[in-house]
ROVEX-240093 format. One record per residue (C-alpha): y, z, x; residue number from 1; residue in three letters. Coordinates in steps of 0.2 Angstrom, whole numbers, m for minus. Example, Ala and Ser with C-alpha at 12.3 -4.5 7.8 and 13.67 -1.06 7.14 Angstrom:
// ROVEX-240093
@yy: m22 zz: 39 xx: 62 resi: 1 resn: ala
@yy: m5 zz: 36 xx: 68 resi: 2 resn: ser
***
This chain:
// ROVEX-240093
@yy: 119 zz: m124 xx: 12 resi: 1 resn: met
@yy: 130 zz: m110 xx: 20 resi: 2 resn: ala
@yy: 118 zz: m111 xx: 35 resi: 3 resn: arg
@yy: 124 zz: m128 xx: 40 resi: 4 resn: ala
@yy: 141 zz: m121 xx: 46 resi: 5 resn: his
@yy: 133 zz: m111 xx: 59 resi: 6 resn: thr
@yy: 123 zz: m125 xx: 67 resi: 7 resn: arg
@yy: 129 zz: m135 xx: 82 resi: 8 resn: arg
@yy: 134 zz: m153 xx: 78 resi: 9 resn: phe
@yy: 121 zz: m165 xx: 86 resi: 10 resn: pro
@yy: 126 zz: m180 xx: 96 resi: 11 resn: lys
@yy: 129 zz: m195 xx: 85 resi: 12 resn: pro
@yy: 123 zz: m213 xx: 88 resi: 13 resn: ile
@yy: 138 zz: m224 xx: 89 resi: 14 resn: his
@yy: 136 zz: m241 xx: 81 resi: 15 resn: his
@yy: 148 zz: m255 xx: 76 resi: 16 resn: asp
@yy: 163 zz: m243 xx: 76 resi: 17 resn: gly
@yy: 155 zz: m229 xx: 66 resi: 18 resn: arg
@yy: 145 zz: m213 xx: 71 resi: 19 resn: asp
@yy: 127 zz: m210 xx: 63 resi: 20 resn: tyr
@yy: 114 zz: m196 xx: 64 resi: 21 resn: leu
@yy: 95 zz: m198 xx: 63 resi: 22 resn: arg
@yy: 86 zz: m191 xx: 48 resi: 23 resn: thr
@yy: 79 zz: m176 xx: 58 resi: 24 resn: asp
@yy: 97 zz: m172 xx: 65 resi: 25 resn: gln
@yy: 104 zz: m172 xx: 47 resi: 26 resn: val
@yy: 90 zz: m161 xx: 41 resi: 27 resn: ala
@yy: 93 zz: m148 xx: 55 resi: 28 resn: arg
@yy: 112 zz: m149 xx: 52 resi: 29 resn: leu
@yy: 110 zz: m146 xx: 33 resi: 30 resn: leu
@yy: 97 zz: m133 xx: 35 resi: 31 resn: gly
@yy: 85 zz: m142 xx: 24 resi: 32 resn: val
@yy: 68 zz: m152 xx: 25 resi: 33 resn: lys
@yy: 68 zz: m170 xx: 29 resi: 34 resn: val
@yy: 61 zz: m173 xx: 12 resi: 35 resn: ala
@yy: 77 zz: m165 xx: 5 resi: 36 resn: thr
@yy: 87 zz: m178 xx: 14 resi: 37 resn: val
@yy: 78 zz: m192 xx: 6 resi: 38 resn: tyr
@yy: 80 zz: m184 xx: m10 resi: 39 resn: ala
@yy: 99 zz: m184 xx: m7 resi: 40 resn: tyr
@yy: 97 zz: m203 xx: m5 resi: 41 resn: val
@yy: 87 zz: m205 xx: m21 resi: 42 resn: ser
@yy: 100 zz: m196 xx: m30 resi: 43 resn: arg
@yy: 115 zz: m206 xx: m23 resi: 44 resn: gly
@yy: 122 zz: m192 xx: m13 resi: 45 resn: arg
@yy: 119 zz: m201 xx: 4 resi: 46 resn: met
@yy: 116 zz: m219 xx: 10 resi: 47 resn: thr
@yy: 103 zz: m223 xx: 22 resi: 48 resn: ser
@yy: 106 zz: m236 xx: 35 resi: 49 resn: val
@yy: 95 zz: m246 xx: 47 resi: 50 resn: arg
@yy: 100 zz: m250 xx: 65 resi: 51 resn: ile
@yy: 91 zz: m262 xx: 77 resi: 52 resn: asp
@yy: 82 zz: m252 xx: 90 resi: 53 resn: gly
@yy: 83 zz: m235 xx: 81 resi: 54 resn: val
@yy: 67 zz: m229 xx: 73 resi: 55 resn: asp
@yy: 69 zz: m223 xx: 55 resi: 56 resn: gly
@yy: 85 zz: m221 xx: 44 resi: 57 resn: ser
@yy: 102 zz: m215 xx: 50 resi: 58 resn: val
@yy: 116 zz: m208 xx: 40 resi: 59 resn: phe
@yy: 135 zz: m210 xx: 43 resi: 60 resn: ala
@yy: 143 zz: m194 xx: 50 resi: 61 resn: val
@yy: 157 zz: m194 xx: 38 resi: 62 resn: asp
@yy: 144 zz: m193 xx: 23 resi: 63 resn: glu
@yy: 135 zz: m179 xx: 31 resi: 64 resn: val
@yy: 151 zz: m169 xx: 35 resi: 65 resn: glu
@yy: 156 zz: m171 xx: 16 resi: 66 resn: ala
@yy: 140 zz: m163 xx: 11 resi: 67 resn: ile
@yy: 142 zz: m149 xx: 24 resi: 68 resn: val
@yy: 160 zz: m146 xx: 17 resi: 69 resn: ala
@yy: 154 zz: m147 xx: m1 resi: 70 resn: gly
@yy: 165 zz: m162 xx: m5 resi: 71 resn: arg
@yy: 160 zz: m174 xx: m19 resi: 72 resn: pro
@yy: 153 zz: m191 xx: m13 resi: 73 resn: arg
@yy: 164 zz: m206 xx: m15 resi: 74 resn: arg
@yy: 159 zz: m220 xx: m27 resi: 75 resn: ala
@yy: 146 zz: m232 xx: m20 resi: 76 resn: pro
@yy: 154 zz: m243 xx: m7 resi: 77 resn: ala
@yy: 157 zz: m261 xx: m9 resi: 78 resn: gly
@yy: 163 zz: m274 xx: 4 resi: 79 resn: val
@yy: 180 zz: m266 xx: 6 resi: 80 resn: val
@yy: 173 zz: m248 xx: 9 resi: 81 resn: glu
@yy: 161 zz: m256 xx: 22 resi: 82 resn: arg
@yy: 175 zz: m264 xx: 33 resi: 83 resn: ile
@yy: 173 zz: m259 xx: 51 resi: 84 resn: his
@yy: 189 zz: m256 xx: 61 resi: 85 resn: thr
@yy: 194 zz: m249 xx: 78 resi: 86 resn: arg
@yy: 212 zz: m246 xx: 73 resi: 87 resn: leu
@yy: 215 zz: m230 xx: 64 resi: 88 resn: thr
@yy: 205 zz: m214 xx: 61 resi: 89 resn: leu
@yy: 209 zz: m201 xx: 49 resi: 90 resn: leu
@yy: 199 zz: m185 xx: 53 resi: 91 resn: his
@yy: 202 zz: m166 xx: 49 resi: 92 resn: asp
@yy: 220 zz: m169 xx: 44 resi: 93 resn: asp
@yy: 224 zz: m179 xx: 60 resi: 94 resn: arg
@yy: 229 zz: m197 xx: 63 resi: 95 resn: leu
@yy: 223 zz: m207 xx: 78 resi: 96 resn: phe
@yy: 227 zz: m225 xx: 83 resi: 97 resn: phe
@yy: 213 zz: m233 xx: 94 resi: 98 resn: arg
@yy: 207 zz: m215 xx: 98 resi: 99 resn: gly
@yy: 225 zz: m208 xx: 103 resi: 100 resn: arg
@yy: 233 zz: m195 xx: 93 resi: 101 resn: asp
@yy: 247 zz: m203 xx: 83 resi: 102 resn: ala
@yy: 258 zz: m188 xx: 83 resi: 103 resn: val
@yy: 257 zz: m187 xx: 102 resi: 104 resn: asp
@yy: 261 zz: m206 xx: 103 resi: 105 resn: leu
@yy: 277 zz: m203 xx: 92 resi: 106 resn: ala
@yy: 283 zz: m190 xx: 104 resi: 107 resn: gly
@yy: 280 zz: m200 xx: 120 resi: 108 resn: arg
@yy: 280 zz: m219 xx: 116 resi: 109 resn: ser
@yy: 291 zz: m232 xx: 108 resi: 110 resn: ser
@yy: 288 zz: m242 xx: 92 resi: 111 resn: phe
@yy: 285 zz: m257 xx: 102 resi: 112 resn: glu
@yy: 272 zz: m249 xx: 113 resi: 113 resn: glu
@yy: 262 zz: m243 xx: 99 resi: 114 resn: val
@yy: 263 zz: m260 xx: 90 resi: 115 resn: ala
@yy: 256 zz: m267 xx: 106 resi: 116 resn: asn
@yy: 242 zz: m254 xx: 106 resi: 117 resn: leu
@yy: 237 zz: m258 xx: 88 resi: 118 resn: leu
@yy: 238 zz: m276 xx: 92 resi: 119 resn: trp
@yy: 229 zz: m274 xx: 108 resi: 120 resn: asp
@yy: 242 zz: m284 xx: 117 resi: 121 resn: ser
@yy: 255 zz: m283 xx: 130 resi: 122 resn: asp
@yy: 269 zz: m295 xx: 124 resi: 123 resn: ile
@yy: 287 zz: m292 xx: 127 resi: 124 resn: ser
@yy: 298 zz: m288 xx: 112 resi: 125 resn: trp
@yy: 314 zz: m295 xx: 121 resi: 126 resn: leu
@yy: 316 zz: m309 xx: 108 resi: 127 resn: ser
@yy: 333 zz: m318 xx: 105 resi: 128 resn: ala
@yy: 343 zz: m313 xx: 90 resi: 129 resn: pro
@yy: 339 zz: m323 xx: 74 resi: 130 resn: thr
@yy: 350 zz: m338 xx: 72 resi: 131 resn: asp
@yy: 366 zz: m333 xx: 62 resi: 132 resn: ala
@yy: 364 zz: m347 xx: 50 resi: 133 resn: ser
@yy: 347 zz: m341 xx: 45 resi: 134 resn: val
@yy: 353 zz: m323 xx: 43 resi: 135 resn: arg
@yy: 367 zz: m328 xx: 32 resi: 136 resn: thr
@yy: 356 zz: m339 xx: 21 resi: 137 resn: ala
@yy: 343 zz: m325 xx: 18 resi: 138 resn: ile
@yy: 357 zz: m313 xx: 14 resi: 139 resn: arg
@yy: 365 zz: m325 xx: 2 resi: 140 resn: ala
@yy: 348 zz: m328 xx: m6 resi: 141 resn: ala
@yy: 345 zz: m310 xx: m9 resi: 142 resn: gly
@yy: 362 zz: m307 xx: m17 resi: 143 resn: gly
@yy: 372 zz: m291 xx: m18 resi: 144 resn: pro
@yy: 359 zz: m280 xx: m26 resi: 145 resn: his
@yy: 344 zz: m285 xx: m15 resi: 146 resn: ala
@yy: 335 zz: m270 xx: m8 resi: 147 resn: arg
@yy: 330 zz: m269 xx: 10 resi: 148 resn: gly
@yy: 312 zz: m273 xx: 5 resi: 149 resn: leu
@yy: 318 zz: m289 xx: m4 resi: 150 resn: asp
@yy: 327 zz: m295 xx: 12 resi: 151 resn: leu
@yy: 312 zz: m292 xx: 22 resi: 152 resn: ile
@yy: 301 zz: m302 xx: 11 resi: 153 resn: arg
@yy: 314 zz: m316 xx: 11 resi: 154 resn: leu
@yy: 314 zz: m316 xx: 30 resi: 155 resn: thr
@yy: 295 zz: m318 xx: 31 resi: 156 resn: val
@yy: 295 zz: m332 xx: 18 resi: 157 resn: asp
@yy: 310 zz: m341 xx: 26 resi: 158 resn: val
@yy: 303 zz: m340 xx: 44 resi: 159 resn: leu
@yy: 286 zz: m345 xx: 39 resi: 160 resn: gly
@yy: 292 zz: m360 xx: 30 resi: 161 resn: ala
@yy: 302 zz: m365 xx: 46 resi: 162 resn: arg
@yy: 287 zz: m362 xx: 58 resi: 163 resn: asp
@yy: 276 zz: m378 xx: 60 resi: 164 resn: gln
@yy: 264 zz: m368 xx: 71 resi: 165 resn: gly
@yy: 262 zz: m354 xx: 58 resi: 166 resn: arg
@yy: 243 zz: m357 xx: 57 resi: 167 resn: his
@yy: 239 zz: m352 xx: 75 resi: 168 resn: gln
@yy: 228 zz: m337 xx: 74 resi: 169 resn: arg
@yy: 224 zz: m332 xx: 92 resi: 170 resn: asp
@yy: 228 zz: m314 xx: 94 resi: 171 resn: pro
@yy: 242 zz: m317 xx: 107 resi: 172 resn: ser
@yy: 251 zz: m330 xx: 96 resi: 173 resn: thr
@yy: 250 zz: m319 xx: 81 resi: 174 resn: val
@yy: 257 zz: m304 xx: 90 resi: 175 resn: ala
@yy: 272 zz: m314 xx: 97 resi: 176 resn: val
@yy: 275 zz: m321 xx: 79 resi: 177 resn: thr
@yy: 274 zz: m304 xx: 71 resi: 178 resn: ala
@yy: 286 zz: m296 xx: 84 resi: 179 resn: ser
@yy: 298 zz: m310 xx: 81 resi: 180 resn: thr
@yy: 297 zz: m308 xx: 62 resi: 181 resn: val
@yy: 300 zz: m289 xx: 62 resi: 182 resn: ile
@yy: 315 zz: m291 xx: 74 resi: 183 resn: ala
@yy: 322 zz: m304 xx: 63 resi: 184 resn: ala
@yy: 320 zz: m294 xx: 47 resi: 185 resn: ala
@yy: 330 zz: m280 xx: 56 resi: 186 resn: val
@yy: 343 zz: m292 xx: 61 resi: 187 resn: asp
@yy: 345 zz: m298 xx: 43 resi: 188 resn: val
@yy: 346 zz: m280 xx: 36 resi: 189 resn: leu
@yy: 362 zz: m278 xx: 47 resi: 190 resn: gly
@yy: 379 zz: m284 xx: 42 resi: 191 resn: asp
@yy: 385 zz: m289 xx: 60 resi: 192 resn: gly
@yy: 384 zz: m306 xx: 68 resi: 193 resn: asp
@yy: 377 zz: m300 xx: 85 resi: 194 resn: asp
@yy: 362 zz: m289 xx: 82 resi: 195 resn: pro
@yy: 359 zz: m288 xx: 101 resi: 196 resn: gly
@yy: 342 zz: m285 xx: 110 resi: 197 resn: thr
@yy: 340 zz: m266 xx: 110 resi: 198 resn: ala
@yy: 324 zz: m258 xx: 104 resi: 199 resn: ser
@yy: 319 zz: m260 xx: 85 resi: 200 resn: ile
@yy: 324 zz: m242 xx: 81 resi: 201 resn: ala
@yy: 341 zz: m244 xx: 90 resi: 202 resn: ala
@yy: 344 zz: m261 xx: 81 resi: 203 resn: arg
@yy: 338 zz: m253 xx: 64 resi: 204 resn: leu
@yy: 349 zz: m238 xx: 65 resi: 205 resn: trp
@yy: 366 zz: m246 xx: 61 resi: 206 resn: pro
@yy: 358 zz: m257 xx: 47 resi: 207 resn: cys
@yy: 354 zz: m240 xx: 38 resi: 208 resn: leu
@yy: 369 zz: m229 xx: 41 resi: 209 resn: thr
@yy: 386 zz: m227 xx: 47 resi: 210 resn: thr
@yy: 382 zz: m211 xx: 55 resi: 211 resn: glu
@yy: 385 zz: m212 xx: 74 resi: 212 resn: pro
@yy: 369 zz: m214 xx: 83 resi: 213 resn: pro
@yy: 363 zz: m202 xx: 97 resi: 214 resn: thr
@yy: 347 zz: m204 xx: 108 resi: 215 resn: ala
@yy: 339 zz: m189 xx: 98 resi: 216 resn: arg
@yy: 343 zz: m197 xx: 81 resi: 217 resn: lys
@yy: 336 zz: m214 xx: 86 resi: 218 resn: val
@yy: 321 zz: m205 xx: 93 resi: 219 resn: ala
@yy: 318 zz: m198 xx: 75 resi: 220 resn: val
@yy: 319 zz: m215 xx: 68 resi: 221 resn: leu
@yy: 307 zz: m222 xx: 81 resi: 222 resn: gly
@yy: 294 zz: m209 xx: 78 resi: 223 resn: ala
@yy: 295 zz: m212 xx: 59 resi: 224 resn: ala
@yy: 291 zz: m231 xx: 63 resi: 225 resn: leu
@yy: 277 zz: m226 xx: 74 resi: 226 resn: ile
@yy: 269 zz: m213 xx: 62 resi: 227 resn: leu
@yy: 270 zz: m225 xx: 47 resi: 228 resn: leu
@yy: 263 zz: m240 xx: 57 resi: 229 resn: ala
@yy: 245 zz: m239 xx: 50 resi: 230 resn: asp
@yy: 235 zz: m228 xx: 39 resi: 231 resn: his
@yy: 218 zz: m236 xx: 38 resi: 232 resn: asp
@yy: 213 zz: m246 xx: 22 resi: 233 resn: leu
@yy: 228 zz: m243 xx: 11 resi: 234 resn: ser
@yy: 232 zz: m255 xx: m3 resi: 235 resn: ala
@yy: 243 zz: m266 xx: 9 resi: 236 resn: gly
@yy: 230 zz: m266 xx: 23 resi: 237 resn: ala
@yy: 217 zz: m272 xx: 11 resi: 238 resn: ile
@yy: 228 zz: m286 xx: 4 resi: 239 resn: ala
@yy: 233 zz: m291 xx: 21 resi: 240 resn: ala
@yy: 214 zz: m292 xx: 26 resi: 241 resn: arg
@yy: 210 zz: m302 xx: 11 resi: 242 resn: val
@yy: 224 zz: m315 xx: 16 resi: 243 resn: ala
@yy: 217 zz: m315 xx: 34 resi: 244 resn: ala
@yy: 200 zz: m318 xx: 27 resi: 245 resn: ser
@yy: 205 zz: m333 xx: 18 resi: 246 resn: ala
@yy: 213 zz: m338 xx: 35 resi: 247 resn: arg
@yy: 231 zz: m337 xx: 29 resi: 248 resn: gly
@yy: 245 zz: m337 xx: 42 resi: 249 resn: ser
@yy: 252 zz: m321 xx: 49 resi: 250 resn: val
@yy: 267 zz: m325 xx: 37 resi: 251 resn: tyr
@yy: 254 zz: m325 xx: 22 resi: 252 resn: ala
@yy: 246 zz: m309 xx: 29 resi: 253 resn: val
@yy: 263 zz: m300 xx: 29 resi: 254 resn: leu
@yy: 268 zz: m307 xx: 12 resi: 255 resn: gly
@yy: 252 zz: m301 xx: 5 resi: 256 resn: ala
@yy: 254 zz: m284 xx: 12 resi: 257 resn: gly
@yy: 272 zz: m283 xx: 6 resi: 258 resn: leu
@yy: 267 zz: m288 xx: m11 resi: 259 resn: gly
@yy: 254 zz: m274 xx: m13 resi: 260 resn: ala
@yy: 267 zz: m262 xx: m5 resi: 261 resn: phe
@yy: 281 zz: m266 xx: m17 resi: 262 resn: asp
@yy: 277 zz: m254 xx: m31 resi: 263 resn: gly
@yy: 280 zz: m236 xx: m36 resi: 264 resn: pro
@yy: 264 zz: m229 xx: m30 resi: 265 resn: val
@yy: 264 zz: m236 xx: m13 resi: 266 resn: his
@yy: 280 zz: m241 xx: m4 resi: 267 resn: gly
@yy: 291 zz: m236 xx: m19 resi: 268 resn: gly
@yy: 284 zz: m218 xx: m18 resi: 269 resn: ala
@yy: 297 zz: m215 xx: m4 resi: 270 resn: thr
@yy: 311 zz: m220 xx: m17 resi: 271 resn: thr
@yy: 304 zz: m207 xx: m29 resi: 272 resn: leu
@yy: 304 zz: m194 xx: m15 resi: 273 resn: ala
@yy: 322 zz: m198 xx: m10 resi: 274 resn: his
@yy: 328 zz: m196 xx: m28 resi: 275 resn: arg
@yy: 319 zz: m180 xx: m30 resi: 276 resn: phe
@yy: 325 zz: m172 xx: m14 resi: 277 resn: leu
@yy: 343 zz: m179 xx: m17 resi: 278 resn: glu
@yy: 343 zz: m170 xx: m33 resi: 279 resn: gly
@yy: 335 zz: m154 xx: m26 resi: 280 resn: ala
@yy: 349 zz: m152 xx: m12 resi: 281 resn: leu
@yy: 359 zz: m140 xx: m23 resi: 282 resn: ala
@yy: 345 zz: m130 xx: m30 resi: 283 resn: asp
@yy: 328 zz: m134 xx: m23 resi: 284 resn: pro
@yy: 319 zz: m120 xx: m31 resi: 285 resn: ala
@yy: 325 zz: m125 xx: m48 resi: 286 resn: ala
@yy: 321 zz: m143 xx: m45 resi: 287 resn: ala
@yy: 303 zz: m138 xx: m41 resi: 288 resn: val
@yy: 302 zz: m127 xx: m56 resi: 289 resn: ala
@yy: 308 zz: m141 xx: m67 resi: 290 resn: glu
@yy: 294 zz: m153 xx: m62 resi: 291 resn: gln
@yy: 281 zz: m140 xx: m64 resi: 292 resn: leu
@yy: 288 zz: m136 xx: m82 resi: 293 resn: tyr
@yy: 288 zz: m154 xx: m86 resi: 294 resn: leu
@yy: 270 zz: m156 xx: m80 resi: 295 resn: gly
@yy: 275 zz: m169 xx: m67 resi: 296 resn: asn
@yy: 269 zz: m171 xx: m50 resi: 297 resn: pro
@yy: 282 zz: m167 xx: m37 resi: 298 resn: ile
@yy: 287 zz: m183 xx: m28 resi: 299 resn: pro
@yy: 283 zz: m182 xx: m9 resi: 300 resn: gly
@yy: 270 zz: m169 xx: m10 resi: 301 resn: thr
@yy: 251 zz: m170 xx: m8 resi: 302 resn: gly
@yy: 240 zz: m184 xx: m2 resi: 303 resn: his
@yy: 224 zz: m192 xx: m7 resi: 304 resn: val
@yy: 217 zz: m192 xx: 11 resi: 305 resn: val
@yy: 225 zz: m176 xx: 19 resi: 306 resn: tyr
@yy: 218 zz: m159 xx: 12 resi: 307 resn: arg
@yy: 229 zz: m146 xx: 20 resi: 308 resn: asp
@yy: 244 zz: m155 xx: 28 resi: 309 resn: his
@yy: 251 zz: m172 xx: 32 resi: 310 resn: asp
@yy: 253 zz: m172 xx: 51 resi: 311 resn: pro
@yy: 266 zz: m186 xx: 50 resi: 312 resn: arg
@yy: 277 zz: m176 xx: 39 resi: 313 resn: ala
@yy: 276 zz: m160 xx: 49 resi: 314 resn: glu
@yy: 280 zz: m169 xx: 65 resi: 315 resn: phe
@yy: 295 zz: m178 xx: 58 resi: 316 resn: leu
@yy: 303 zz: m163 xx: 50 resi: 317 resn: val
@yy: 302 zz: m153 xx: 66 resi: 318 resn: glu
@yy: 309 zz: m167 xx: 76 resi: 319 resn: met
@yy: 323 zz: m169 xx: 63 resi: 320 resn: leu
@yy: 326 zz: m150 xx: 65 resi: 321 resn: arg
@yy: 329 zz: m153 xx: 83 resi: 322 resn: arg
@yy: 340 zz: m169 xx: 82 resi: 323 resn: ser
@yy: 356 zz: m161 xx: 76 resi: 324 resn: gly
@yy: 370 zz: m167 xx: 65 resi: 325 resn: gly
@yy: 370 zz: m175 xx: 48 resi: 326 resn: gly
@yy: 369 zz: m166 xx: 31 resi: 327 resn: asp
@yy: 365 zz: m148 xx: 34 resi: 328 resn: arg
@yy: 358 zz: m145 xx: 17 resi: 329 resn: arg
@yy: 343 zz: m156 xx: 19 resi: 330 resn: val
@yy: 332 zz: m146 xx: 30 resi: 331 resn: leu
@yy: 334 zz: m129 xx: 20 resi: 332 resn: pro
@yy: 330 zz: m139 xx: 4 resi: 333 resn: ala
@yy: 314 zz: m146 xx: 12 resi: 334 resn: val
@yy: 309 zz: m128 xx: 19 resi: 335 resn: asp
@yy: 312 zz: m121 xx: 1 resi: 336 resn: glu
@yy: 301 zz: m134 xx: m7 resi: 337 resn: ile
@yy: 287 zz: m130 xx: 6 resi: 338 resn: arg
@yy: 288 zz: m112 xx: 2 resi: 339 resn: arg
@yy: 287 zz: m116 xx: m17 resi: 340 resn: arg
@yy: 272 zz: m126 xx: m13 resi: 341 resn: leu
@yy: 263 zz: m114 xx: m2 resi: 342 resn: ser
@yy: 245 zz: m113 xx: m5 resi: 343 resn: gly
@yy: 245 zz: m126 xx: m18 resi: 344 resn: thr
@yy: 251 zz: m142 xx: m10 resi: 345 resn: ser
@yy: 261 zz: m149 xx: 5 resi: 346 resn: phe
@yy: 275 zz: m161 xx: 9 resi: 347 resn: ile
@yy: 270 zz: m178 xx: 14 resi: 348 resn: asn
@yy: 277 zz: m193 xx: 24 resi: 349 resn: ser
@yy: 287 zz: m199 xx: 9 resi: 350 resn: asp
@yy: 297 zz: m183 xx: 8 resi: 351 resn: leu
@yy: 299 zz: m183 xx: 27 resi: 352 resn: ala
@yy: 306 zz: m201 xx: 26 resi: 353 resn: leu
@yy: 318 zz: m195 xx: 12 resi: 354 resn: ala
@yy: 323 zz: m181 xx: 22 resi: 355 resn: ala
@yy: 328 zz: m192 xx: 37 resi: 356 resn: ile
@yy: 337 zz: m204 xx: 26 resi: 357 resn: ala
@yy: 347 zz: m190 xx: 17 resi: 358 resn: leu
@yy: 350 zz: m180 xx: 33 resi: 359 resn: arg
@yy: 359 zz: m195 xx: 41 resi: 360 resn: tyr
@yy: 367 zz: m202 xx: 25 resi: 361 resn: arg
@yy: 357 zz: m218 xx: 25 resi: 362 resn: met
@yy: 357 zz: m231 xx: 11 resi: 363 resn: arg
@yy: 347 zz: m226 xx: m4 resi: 364 resn: pro
@yy: 332 zz: m238 xx: 0 resi: 365 resn: asp
@yy: 332 zz: m233 xx: 18 resi: 366 resn: ala
@yy: 315 zz: m223 xx: 17 resi: 367 resn: ala
@yy: 306 zz: m238 xx: 9 resi: 368 resn: glu
@yy: 314 zz: m250 xx: 22 resi: 369 resn: thr
@yy: 308 zz: m240 xx: 36 resi: 370 resn: ile
@yy: 291 zz: m238 xx: 29 resi: 371 resn: phe
@yy: 289 zz: m257 xx: 26 resi: 372 resn: ala
@yy: 295 zz: m262 xx: 43 resi: 373 resn: leu
@yy: 283 zz: m249 xx: 51 resi: 374 resn: ala
@yy: 268 zz: m254 xx: 41 resi: 375 resn: arg
@yy: 270 zz: m273 xx: 45 resi: 376 resn: met
@yy: 263 zz: m268 xx: 62 resi: 377 resn: val
@yy: 247 zz: m261 xx: 54 resi: 378 resn: gly
@yy: 245 zz: m276 xx: 43 resi: 379 resn: trp
@yy: 246 zz: m288 xx: 58 resi: 380 resn: val
@yy: 233 zz: m277 xx: 67 resi: 381 resn: ala
@yy: 221 zz: m278 xx: 52 resi: 382 resn: his
@yy: 224 zz: m297 xx: 52 resi: 383 resn: ala
@yy: 220 zz: m299 xx: 70 resi: 384 resn: ile
@yy: 203 zz: m289 xx: 67 resi: 385 resn: glu
@yy: 199 zz: m299 xx: 51 resi: 386 resn: glu
@yy: 202 zz: m316 xx: 60 resi: 387 resn: phe
@yy: 187 zz: m311 xx: 70 resi: 388 resn: gly
@yy: 176 zz: m309 xx: 55 resi: 389 resn: glu
@yy: 167 zz: m321 xx: 43 resi: 390 resn: arg
@yy: 180 zz: m330 xx: 33 resi: 391 resn: gln
@yy: 181 zz: m327 xx: 14 resi: 392 resn: leu
@yy: 169 zz: m312 xx: 15 resi: 393 resn: arg
@yy: 179 zz: m303 xx: 1 resi: 394 resn: phe
@yy: 171 zz: m312 xx: m13 resi: 395 resn: arg
@yy: 164 zz: m298 xx: m25 resi: 396 resn: pro
@yy: 156 zz: m303 xx: m42 resi: 397 resn: glu
@yy: 165 zz: m295 xx: m57 resi: 398 resn: gly
@yy: 156 zz: m285 xx: m70 resi: 399 resn: val
@yy: 158 zz: m296 xx: m86 resi: 400 resn: tyr
@yy: 161 zz: m285 xx: m101 resi: 401 resn: thr
@yy: 167 zz: m299 xx: m113 resi: 402 resn: gly
@yy: 158 zz: m309 xx: m127 resi: 403 resn: ile
@yy: 142 zz: m316 xx: m121 resi: 404 resn: arg
@yy: 139 zz: m335 xx: m124 resi: 405 resn: pro
@yy: 129 zz: m339 xx: m139 resi: 406 resn: gly
@yy: 132 zz: m322 xx: m148 resi: 407 resn: thr
@yy: 145 zz: m330 xx: m160 resi: 408 resn: arg
***
């Protein structure tokens, strides 16, 4: 198997949004016989695919790369794992939106521009502020203890109930509606009566903190919104696609995504990271040591997709370092946590969002709020794709393990 690393990677066949290799290419790449490739198939290590116009079987490049790298094969794929998407690629610890490096986009583009990229649209985000009576009603419904996420969910539901044209599913209308909902959610999060028509990042800043904004600080917030906009088939994206497959409105799609997001292992992971980092500011080494002693995972570290580093976290922390101001304890604490993790794990985007929130003295749920607003863009992008697929395609059969009829 070691020979495979020295061989030149062959040119793949691109089909329906995925790259494939022919059987002979796979054999040469792995340094084995063709018969061995088919043995891998019979043992479940690889899946053969047929493509019209191509002789013989072909194999997905990512499966072949996994064998070359010695990684275990994932469980057999079902309908969810076979979703074809042109939105987001996660490859070699890098993140791409429609073929463009997301980190590069975060340094050069606005959140609105990246949303349009993912939605394949060119809409204007210069919508009028949400009606004051609607904002007041949503805030009142949420009550004094509502999280930012609660207010976002209420905004989606209220605007959906008021929109008689909510079931229009053409991409342009969906994009306009989604941009209006996101802007409205930001308006509701604020306390003022005149949210203005600035960029989403600029409007969001005073909703999260009383720290005076600067162009660099707002740019950090904008970069966070961009880098968290989508992450392939996360739980929220799958929920959003299921709603879209059932031909739910864009409001239903966002509600489904937010429902999956609202839990301690998805959106709530940012809150856990915030609590950990806040407690670690005084003595980060001791905070890490305590988690290790207790046998607990360290919040805001590691990732199920990235192997060596999270590019989103790396970029945001370095951008935060250049932005100036705020609580000067935060970055030294993050740096010490990274040193303590060296060679074993790495910080992820949850900890980076927590660092942004703590550095600029934002509200305790700011990281989760930023994450939710950002990811709404991705859910809408997945919905736009899904509206072009066969409806109700997510209908798997359960594996029944209960009492069989007639056995009692």
